[in-house]
Backbone as a ProteinNet text record, in pm:
[ID]
protein_1_A
[PRIMARY]
MPSLRLGNIAPDFLAETTVGPISFHEWIGDSWAVLFSHPGDFTPVCTTELGEVARRADDFAKRNVKVIGISANGLEDHKAWVQDINEYGSKYGPTDVKFPIIADADRKISTLYDMLDEQDATNRDDKGLPFTIRTVFVIDPKKVIRLTIAYPAATGRNFDEIIRVIDSLQLGDKYRVTTPVNWKKGDDVIVHPAVKNDEAKTLFPQVTFHKQPYLRTTPLVD
[TERTIARY]
8085.5	8149.5	8205.1	8221.7	8240	8398.8	8436.1	8539.8	8597.1	8740.9	8858.9	8879.9	8854.7	8881.8	8960.4	9054.9	9130.4	9088.1	9217.8	9167.7	9147.5	9103.7	9070.5	9208.5	9194.8	9342.7	9314.5	9445.7	9476.1	9447.7	9333.3	9333.8	9504.1	9514.1	9602.6	9574.6	9707.2	9698.4	9793	9801.5	9945.2	9894.5	10030.6	10077	10206.7	10166.8	10331	10354	10490.8	10561.8	10705.2	10738.9	10878.1	10998.7	10967.9	11072.2	11006.2	10906.1	10913.3	10768.2	10702.5	10557.9	10562.2	10459.5	10487.9	10341.2	10264.3	10190.3	10225.4	10148	10127.2	10191.7	10100.4	10130.9	10277.7	10296.2	10429.9	10571.5	10519.8	10618.7	10642.3	10509.6	10525.3	10629.4	10590.3	10657.9	10663.5	10790	10757	10754.2	10762.6	10732.3	10655.4	10659.3	10569.4	10562.6	10399.4	10413.3	10301.2	10386	10322.3	10265.6	10187.4	10120.4	10035.1	10061.4	10049.3	9982.3	9894.3	9877.4	9887.5	9909.1	9964.2	9843.3	9752.9	9711.3	9737.4	9896.3	9877.7	10066.7	10118.8	10284.6	10295.5	10413	10472.9	10364.6	10270	10230.4	10365.1	10334.5	10405	10412.5	10275.4	10320.4	10354.5	10319	10319.5	10464.3	10554.7	10678.6	10773	10751.5	10790.6	10765.1	10682.3	10657.3	10739.3	10717.8	10804.2	10929.5	10978.8	11109.9	11135.4	11054.1	11081	11086.7	10985.8	10979.1	11128.9	11217.9	11310.5	11400.5	11467.1	11531.6	11493.7	11400.1	11404.6	11398.3	11485.4	11461.5	11552.8	11619.4	11707.6	11573.4	11484.5	11438.7	11263.4	11293.5	11192.3	11258	11367.8	11455.3	11465.1	11519.7	11537.5	11387.9	11285.2	11154.7	11150.6	11226.3	11163.8	11021.9	10964	10895.8	10963	10841.7	10853.2	10765	10801.1	10670.9	10695.6	10531.6	10511.7	10418.5	10402.8	10366.2	10258.7	10137.1	10060.8	10012.5	9946.3	9905	9799.6	9734.5	9684.1	9743	9873.6	9957.9	10002	10081.2	10133.5	10285.8	10352.2	10476.4	10586	10613.4	10657.4	10677.2	10529.8	10530.2	10620.3	10572.6	10651.3	10804.8	10802.8	10974.4	11016.9	10975.4	11060.8	11023.4	10885.2	10868.6	11015.5	11063.3	11121	11237	11307.2	11441	11352.7	11211.1	11240.1	11215.9	11149.1	11177.2	11316.3	11373.8	11536.8	11572.2	11565.1	11625.8	11565.9	11460.2	11432.9	11481.9	11444.4	11489.5	11612.2	11706.8	11834.4	11837.6	11780.5	11736.7	11733.5	11707.9	11663.8	11789.6	11868.6	11942	11937	12078.1	12061.4	11924.9	11826.6	11762.4	11775.3	11660.9	11737.5	11610.4	11493.5	11366.5	11381.7	11395.2	11427.4	11289	11218.3	11113.9	11006.9	10933.5	10861.7	10705.1	10679.4	10620.8	10444.5	10339	10294.8	10154.1	10208.5	10134.7	9959.6	9884.2	9690.2	9619.2	9682	9601.7	9471.3	9399.8	9284.7	9203	9328.3	9204	9168.4	9218.5	9143	9208.6	9301.4	9372.8	9349.1	9316.1	9269.3	9125.8	9001.4	8898.8	8889.9	8983.5	8977.3	8985.6	9114.8	9118.8	9058.2	8978.1	8863.4	8960.2	9062	9148.6	9105.8	8980.2	9009.8	8893.7	8931.4	8852.9	8774	8642.4	8534.6	8485.5	8567	8537.3	8593.3	8743.8	8812.2	8780.9	8708.2	8644.5	8811.6	8886.6	9061.6	9108	9086.9	9140.7	9148.7	9112.5	9070.4	9178.7	9175.6	9276.7	9142.8	9187.8	9172.3	9058	8999.8	8879.2	8766	8798.9	8731.6	8716.8	8831.1	8790.6	8899.8	8906.9	8944.4	9046.6	9138.5	9250.3	9221	9347.9	9328.7	9367	9307.1	9325.7	9457.9	9540.2	9665.6	9650.3	9612.5	9568.3	9683.6	9708	9786.4	9724.5	9793.5	9795.2	9882.9	9916	9999.2	9969.2	10032.5	9977.9	10129.6	10044	10165	10205.8	10304	10373.4	10275.3	10155	10058	9890.4	9949.1	9866.5	9793.4	9761.9	9647.1	9655.1	9562.2	9561.6	9567.9	9650.3	9661.3	9646.7	9650.1	9641.5	9616.3	9482.7	9451	9457.7	9539.8	9445.7	9454.4	9366.9	9323.5	9358.4	9425.6	9443.8	9387.8	9306.3	9271.9	9426.7	9352.2	9459.4	9556.8	9512.3	9610.4	9646.6	9696.5	9783.3	9831.5	10028.8	10072.6	10055.6	10165.7	10130.5	10230.8	10216.1	10320.6	10395.1	10514.1	10564.9	10654.2	10643.9	10706.3	10589.2	10511.4	10319.5	10343.1	10349	10335.1	10449.6	10556.4	10629.2	10645.2	10567.4	10537	10422.8	10327	10196.3	10328.5	10348.4	10395.9	10514.6	10601.3	10699.9	10578.8	10461.9	10399.7	10280.8	10295.7	10197.6	10318.2	10427.3	10536.3	10563.5	10590.5	10605.3	10461.4	10301.1	10239.8	10237.7	10275	10261.3	10370.2	10446	10618.1	10601.5	10506.8	10520.5	10329.4	10303.2	10175.4	10166.2	10174.9	10130.1	10073.2	10021.7	9962.4	10028	10023.4	10091.3	10018.4	10081.8	9984.1	9979	9877.2	9881.8	10023.8	10089.3	10172.8	10303.2	10287.1	10386.9	10462	10641.1	10739.3	10821.2	10896.9	10945.2	11094.9	11035.6	11162.8	11075.5	10953.6	10882.9	10791.3	10796.5	10684.3	10560.7	10517.4	10429.4	10329.8	10178.2	10084.8	10088.3	10069.1	10033.8	9943.7	9895.6	9762.1	9678.1	9528.3	9448.7	9378.7	9480.1	9427.5	9498.6	9618.1	9729.3	9678.1	9695.4	9595.4	9766.5	9725.1	9831.5	9930.1	9922.6	10037.2	10140.8	10028.3	10134.2	10276.9	10183.4	10224.8	10301.8	10375.2	10447.3	10602.3	10535.2	10672.7	10680.5	10593.3	10672.7	10713.2	10687	10729.2	10763.1	10893.9	10977.2	10952.2	10956.8	10957.4	10829.3	10718.3	10566.8	10525.4	10444.2	10353.2	10277.4	10196.5	10046.7	9954.9	9909.6	9849.4	9714.1	9675.3	9564.1	9470.3	9465.8	9352.7	9377.4	9295.2	9311.8	9345.8	9299.5	9334.3	9453.7	9463.9	9628.9	9787.3	9843.5	9931.3	10069.4	10202.2	10275.7	10392.7	10491.2	10584.9	10766.7	10824.3	10949.2	10925.9	11051.4	11009.5	11135.7	11254.5	11329.2	11341.8	11293.6	11315.8	11441.8
17626.9	17685.6	17492.4	17467.4	17325.1	17274.2	17124.2	17070.8	17094.9	17121.7	17090.2	16939.9	16926.2	16794.7	16770.8	16630.2	16631.8	16702.9	16765.8	16798.6	16991.4	16994.5	17198.9	17246.5	17380	17498.7	17528.1	17535	17527.8	17702.5	17751.5	17842.9	17947.6	18049.8	18130.6	18185.4	18276	18342.7	18420.7	18562.9	18574.6	18530.6	18517.3	18452.2	18507.3	18556.1	18601.5	18414.5	18447	18262.3	18339.5	18201.1	18246.8	18302.9	18280.6	18287.2	18458.8	18459.6	18631.7	18613.4	18725	18715.2	18615	18575	18476.6	18522.6	18499.5	18459.3	18332.2	18286	18112.9	18008.2	18066.6	18041.1	18075.3	18226.3	18273.2	18154.1	18160.4	18067.5	17895.9	17844.1	17743	17765.9	17837.4	17845.1	17709.9	17651.1	17560.6	17407.8	17405.3	17319.2	17233.4	17111.1	17022.6	17131.1	17130.9	17160.6	17050.9	17072.4	16974.2	17112.7	17139.8	17222.1	17124.6	17096	17032.7	17165.4	17126.8	17133.3	17081	17133	17125.7	17160.9	17090.1	17168.7	17297.5	17273.7	17352.4	17395.3	17485.4	17486.9	17419.2	17420.9	17363	17243.5	17153.1	17022.6	16925.6	16708.3	16665.7	16601.5	16609.7	16492.4	16633.4	16703.2	16808.8	16850.9	16813.1	16844	16747.3	16582.3	16480.1	16509.5	16564.6	16544.7	16660.2	16783.7	16864.5	16833.8	16781.3	16721.8	16599	16556.1	16478.8	16519.7	16576.6	16691.7	16772.4	16791.6	16884.4	16777.2	16697.1	16547.7	16508.9	16509.4	16440.8	16558.2	16696.9	16773.5	16734	16645.4	16559.2	16539.1	16441.1	16366.5	16441.9	16535.4	16656.4	16734.2	16735.9	16827.4	16802.5	16632.8	16574.1	16525.6	16562.5	16539.5	16696.6	16770.9	16925.9	16989.3	16935.6	16966.4	17032.8	17152.9	17271.1	17204.6	17239.4	17196.3	17351.4	17381.1	17456.6	17411.8	17411.9	17406.8	17496.9	17549.7	17620.6	17533.8	17657.1	17630.7	17742	17779	17881.4	17942.4	18005.8	18045.3	18133	18243.5	18333.4	18310	18448	18428.8	18408.1	18486.3	18489.3	18340.8	18262.4	18123.2	18022.3	18006.5	17947.5	17996.3	18077.6	18056.6	18014.6	18048.2	18001.3	17860.9	17834.8	17627.7	17589.8	17630.1	17601	17537.3	17583.5	17584.9	17411.6	17442.4	17320.4	17161.7	17214.6	17079.5	17070.2	17144	17132.5	17038.3	17085.7	17005.3	16849.2	16849.7	16730.3	16582.4	16686.9	16591.8	16576	16624.2	16608.8	16457.1	16367.7	16231.2	16175.4	16207	16094.5	16104.4	16222.5	16259	16440.5	16484.2	16610.1	16709.4	16792.4	16821.3	16996	17041.1	17183.9	17238.9	17254.8	17364.4	17454.6	17473.9	17560	17589.6	17522.5	17522.3	17667.9	17697.8	17796.8	17719.6	17799.5	17805.2	17925.3	17874.1	18019.4	18043.1	18168.9	18200.4	18217.4	18123.2	18145.2	18200.8	18245.2	18273.2	18316.2	18381.2	18433.7	18304	18195.3	18080.5	18052.3	18207.6	18261.4	18144.7	18099.8	17998.1	17850.4	17866.1	17703.9	17681.6	17801	17821.2	17790.8	17832.5	17896.8	17763.8	17638.9	17506	17351.6	17405.9	17350.7	17242.2	17273.8	17194.4	17245.2	17274.4	17275.1	17169.2	17179.8	17026.9	17023.4	16988.2	16938.5	16844.8	16780.8	16656.7	16632.7	16666.2	16670	16788.8	16821.7	16901.1	16934.8	16878.7	16886.1	16994.7	16974.3	17001	17187.2	17265.5	17431	17500.9	17613.4	17695.9	17801.4	17863.4	17892.3	17961.4	18007.4	18073	17998	17857	17740.4	17748	17787.6	17834.2	17695.9	17638.2	17486.5	17518.8	17441.9	17420.3	17340.7	17296.5	17263.8	17058.3	16992.3	16856.6	16859	16739.2	16704.2	16684.7	16807.4	16761.5	16812.1	16740.6	16734	16819	16844.6	16858	16835.6	16801.6	16791	16862.5	16968.5	17021.5	16995.9	17055.1	17068.8	17129.9	17144.2	17325	17400.8	17295.8	17400.6	17444.9	17421.9	17432.6	17334.6	17247	17119.7	17051	17028.4	16914.8	16783.6	16745.2	16591.1	16474.3	16557.4	16440.6	16548.5	16455.6	16494.8	16412.9	16398.9	16363.2	16410.9	16369.3	16435.8	16339.4	16349.7	16253.6	16363.5	16228.7	16277.8	16390.4	16446.1	16549.9	16448.8	16381.9	16240.4	16117.2	16144	16065.5	16123.5	16077.5	16171.8	16088.9	16175.3	16146.8	16031.4	15945.1	15884.7	15941.2	16002.8	16094.3	15977.7	15874.1	15804.9	15771.5	15751	15718.4	15862.5	15956.5	16112.5	16107.9	16043.6	16047.4	15963.6	15823.4	15782	15727.1	15879.9	15896.9	16013.7	16094.5	16178.6	16125.2	15975.2	15898.9	15867.3	15800.6	15794.2	15849.5	16006	16131.6	16158.6	16146.9	16221.4	16137.1	15965.2	15859.2	15846.1	15876.7	15857.7	16049.5	16115.5	16203.9	16172.1	16124.9	16098.1	15985.3	15853.6	15746.4	15755.7	15677.8	15614.3	15486.3	15494.6	15386.1	15467.7	15330	15373.4	15302.9	15311.7	15175.4	15098.5	14967.6	14914.9	14906.5	14823.1	14846.1	14828.9	14914.9	14915.7	14880.8	14945.4	14987.4	15111.4	15079.1	15175.3	15176.5	15290.3	15341.6	15221.1	15196.5	15050.9	14901.6	14955.9	14807.9	14817.2	14721.5	14742.4	14780.9	14846.7	14940	14891.9	14963.9	14898.1	14943.7	14930.1	14989.3	15091.4	15195.7	15238.3	15188.6	15212.3	15136.5	15169.2	15312.3	15398.9	15336.8	15230.3	15212.9	15124.9	15082	14934.6	14828.1	14766.4	14633.4	14660.3	14659	14689	14815.7	14929	15014.3	14976.6	14930.3	14892.7	14811.4	14741.4	14656.3	14730	14844.3	14932.7	15034.9	15076.1	15172.7	15130	14998.9	14868.4	14689.1	14743.7	14625.7	14518.1	14541.2	14442.7	14376	14471.7	14454.2	14282.6	14225.9	14106.6	14132.8	14047	14052.8	13917.2	13996	13868	13778	13705.7	13641.2	13699.8	13845.9	13924.8	14046.6	14061.8	14123	14294	14338.5	14421.4	14491.6	14396.9	14407.4	14382.7	14459.4	14463.3	14534.3	14428.5	14526.2	14481	14642.3	14620.5	14695.5	14650.7	14710.1	14853.4	14909.2	15064.3	15144.2	15164.1	15276.6	15416.1	15478.7	15604.6	15697.4
16241.4	16119.3	16099.5	16005.4	15971.4	16011.3	16004.4	16098.8	15946.4	15950.4	15861.8	15779.2	15652.7	15635.8	15538.3	15513	15400	15243.1	15219.8	15090.3	15108.2	15235.9	15264.3	15254.1	15191.1	15197.3	15354.1	15454.5	15581.2	15559.8	15659.8	15658.3	15721.6	15627.9	15679.3	15841.9	15880.5	16000.9	16066.3	16087.5	16170.8	16297.5	16334.9	16511	16576.5	16668.5	16694.6	16779.2	16751.9	16821.2	16895.1	16915.2	17022.5	16912.4	16744.3	16728.2	16675.3	16645.7	16598.2	16547.6	16484.2	16430.2	16310	16262	16146.5	16070	15930.3	15871.9	15858.4	15809.8	15858.7	15709.6	15598.5	15414.2	15439.9	15424.3	15388.6	15482.1	15589	15677	15613.4	15585.1	15523.2	15411.4	15313.4	15185.1	15066.1	15081.9	14974	15015.7	15189.5	15269.5	15338.2	15376.3	15406.1	15530.5	15642.5	15764.9	15808.1	15992.8	16073.2	16169	16200.5	16299.2	16426.4	16508.6	16625.4	16732.7	16843.8	16921.8	17060.2	17175.8	17299.8	17453.6	17490.3	17596.9	17688.5	17700.3	17820.7	17838.4	17842.5	17879.8	18014.8	18041.7	18223	18219.6	18168.1	18176.2	18147.2	18192.3	18160.3	18051.1	17974.9	17854.7	17790.2	17728.5	17650.2	17636.5	17768.9	17770.2	17711.8	17721.4	17675.5	17517.9	17473.2	17340.1	17283.3	17325.1	17250.2	17242.8	17368.3	17366.6	17241.3	17162	17112.9	16964.4	16953.1	16829.4	16782.5	16885	16877.2	16910.9	16900.6	16879.9	16775.5	16700	16536.9	16443.1	16501	16366	16282.8	16286.8	16127.3	16052.6	16100.6	16058	15956.6	16047.9	15969.6	15829.6	15872.5	15758.4	15667.4	15639.6	15531.1	15470.6	15535.9	15434.6	15397.1	15416	15382.8	15426.2	15604.6	15659.8	15782.4	15773.3	15942.5	16033.8	16135.1	16241.5	16309.2	16411	16469.3	16580.6	16717.7	16829	16820.6	16900.9	16987.5	17092.8	17120	17262.7	17335.5	17458.1	17509	17587.1	17548.8	17663.8	17607.5	17638.1	17587.5	17573.4	17514	17500.7	17594.8	17716.2	17834.8	17881.8	17903.2	17955	17835.3	17683.8	17649.9	17612.2	17639.8	17622.5	17783.5	17866.1	18012.2	17984	17972.1	18012.1	17878.6	17702.2	17638.2	17745.7	17837.2	17957.7	17949.6	18015.5	18126.7	17966.3	17879.3	17765.2	17746.6	17708.8	17679	17800.7	17944.3	18019.8	18048.6	18055	18103.3	17958.2	17831.1	17716.9	17725	17743.7	17784	17876	17885.2	17986.6	17826.3	17737.1	17622.7	17499.3	17552	17419.4	17382.3	17304	17279.7	17272.4	17351.4	17320.3	17276.2	17175.2	17175.9	17087.2	17121.1	17065	17005.4	16880.7	16819.8	16683.4	16649.7	16652.1	16660.6	16613.1	16690.8	16771	16838.1	16891.7	16931.1	16892.5	16850.9	16983.5	17027.7	17144.3	17091.1	17188.5	17151.8	17276.3	17327.5	17455.3	17484.6	17339.4	17307.6	17228.7	17184	17098.7	17010.9	16915.8	16795.7	16658.4	16686.9	16565.6	16613.7	16760.4	16832.7	16797.1	16769.9	16730.8	16557.8	16515.9	16402.5	16291.5	16329.7	16340.8	16463.1	16535	16564.1	16682	16768	16875.5	16994.7	17021.7	17205.8	17262.8	17329.6	17394.1	17422.3	17395.9	17472.7	17545.5	17565.4	17636.6	17748.6	17809	17916.5	17997.7	18096	18198.2	18279.5	18272.7	18356.3	18269.2	18153.5	18024.2	18001.2	18131	18117.7	18220.7	18186	18252	18336.6	18455.8	18628.2	18593.9	18451.5	18435.7	18347.5	18341.6	18273.7	18123.6	18063.6	17959.6	17891.3	17733.5	17698.5	17643.4	17743.4	17631	17516.2	17450.5	17331.7	17360.1	17296.1	17277.2	17172.1	17165.2	17068.9	16940.4	16858	16734.2	16600.2	16535.9	16415.9	16307	16202.6	16065.7	16001.3	15895.8	15799.4	15669.2	15657.6	15517.6	15427.6	15288	15180.1	15112.8	15072.5	15021.4	14903.5	14885.5	14822.1	14927.9	15063.5	15161.2	15195.7	15094.5	15193.9	15233.5	15324.9	15454.9	15404.8	15395.5	15425.7	15517.6	15618.6	15710.2	15865.9	15941.2	16107.2	16176.4	16267.5	16425.9	16539.7	16608.8	16711	16865.5	16860.2	17042.9	17152.6	17278.2	17368.1	17463.1	17527.4	17643.2	17719.5	17734.5	17823.3	17766.2	17656.5	17536.9	17486.1	17479.1	17417.5	17309.9	17164.1	17009.5	16994.8	16914.5	16857	16718.5	16731.7	16602.9	16482.5	16578.2	16442.4	16352.6	16425.9	16305.9	16239.7	16285.6	16213.8	16088.5	16085.9	16034.7	15919.6	15976.8	15841	15762.1	15825.9	15700.8	15628	15659.6	15573.5	15502.8	15496.4	15434.6	15318.2	15323.1	15273.3	15128.4	15212.6	15117.4	15037.4	15065.1	14946.1	14870.8	14907.1	14779.5	14709.8	14744.6	14702.8	14568.8	14607.5	14510.8	14450.6	14459.3	14374.1	14238.4	14259.5	14202.8	14226.9	14154.9	14139.8	14222.3	14391.3	14416.4	14573.3	14630.2	14749.3	14855.1	15004.9	15144.4	15189.8	15268	15258	15471.9	15490.3	15641.7	15668.9	15797.9	15881.9	15784.2	15652.8	15608.8	15698.8	15614.3	15652.8	15547.1	15557.6	15418.8	15399.9	15271.7	15207.3	15235.7	15265.4	15271.5	15068.1	15060.3	14945.3	14950	14843.2	14776.2	14674.1	14673.3	14623.3	14510.9	14355.2	14276	14293	14277.1	14267.8	14170.7	14197.1	14156.7	14007.8	13980.4	13831.5	13741.8	13789.9	13668.2	13613.6	13470.1	13453.6	13387.3	13425.8	13421.6	13324.3	13227.7	13090.9	13179.9	13223.5	13253.8	13329.5	13468.5	13592.2	13576	13452.8	13416.2	13377.5	13242.1	13289.8	13353.2	13480.8	13581.3	13639.2	13678.9	13796.7	13731.9	13705.1	13629.7	13731	13861.3	13951	14023.9	13972.9	14012.2	14028.8	14105.5	14132.6	14128	14024.6	13989.7	14107.2	14224.5	14311.4	14293.7	14274	14307.8	14294.5	14389.1	14395.8	14285.3	14174.5	14054.3	14070.4	14191.3	14230.2	14345	14370.3	14425.1	14381.3	14336.8	14272.8	14368.8	14399.6	14460.1	14419.3	14399	14412.5	14484.4	14506	14596	14488	14555.9	14548.4	14627.9	14589.9	14642.6	14585.5	14713.1	14696.9	14612.4
[MASK]
++++++++++++++++++++++++++++++++++++++++++++++++++++++++++++++++++++++++++++++++++++++++++++++++++++++++++++++++++++++++++++++++++++++++++++++++++++++++++++++++++++++++++++++++++++++++++++++++++++++++++++++++++++++++++++++

């Protein structure tokens, strides 16, 4: 099966989760979604990650983003592990995991989304079956995959970067702009190459035309 690519429709699926059964597309609804896999329950890096996602709940909510985790473990393990995540996470701030975590012990969804680890021989269960790597899918309200990132099991994700990309994607959908290197919300943006100069002056009254004719920047307050 070919890998999922940017622009593909995210495959739909039915799943059991810590908040009950879901149909993925129906669960997304009119929101954006972040689907992120973690190699296993009761593991150290994953515990720090899920705690961070829980603490960033307001950041995701104000961007109309739902988050959902997945690993190759069952529901009972997930539910017990959430207590550990909340307890450890409280060292860094109030932590309360409320987002769903998918139970995928049979690896059906992990296989569907090509999440399984083919590199790390230690990232396996006691039967030798691979766990997942740290995959991230950002999916828009039309169920289109807009971002994919794959981290190795040994490296925790940077959720500041994931939120930064969501900000860029949402801004680009709303305005005819792109974002430059290391851009953060509030920084100047780049006028999209498809916008002609005369139109750029109308759309973006504060536009700056640089010596390079293909580079036009503008402040933009969303």
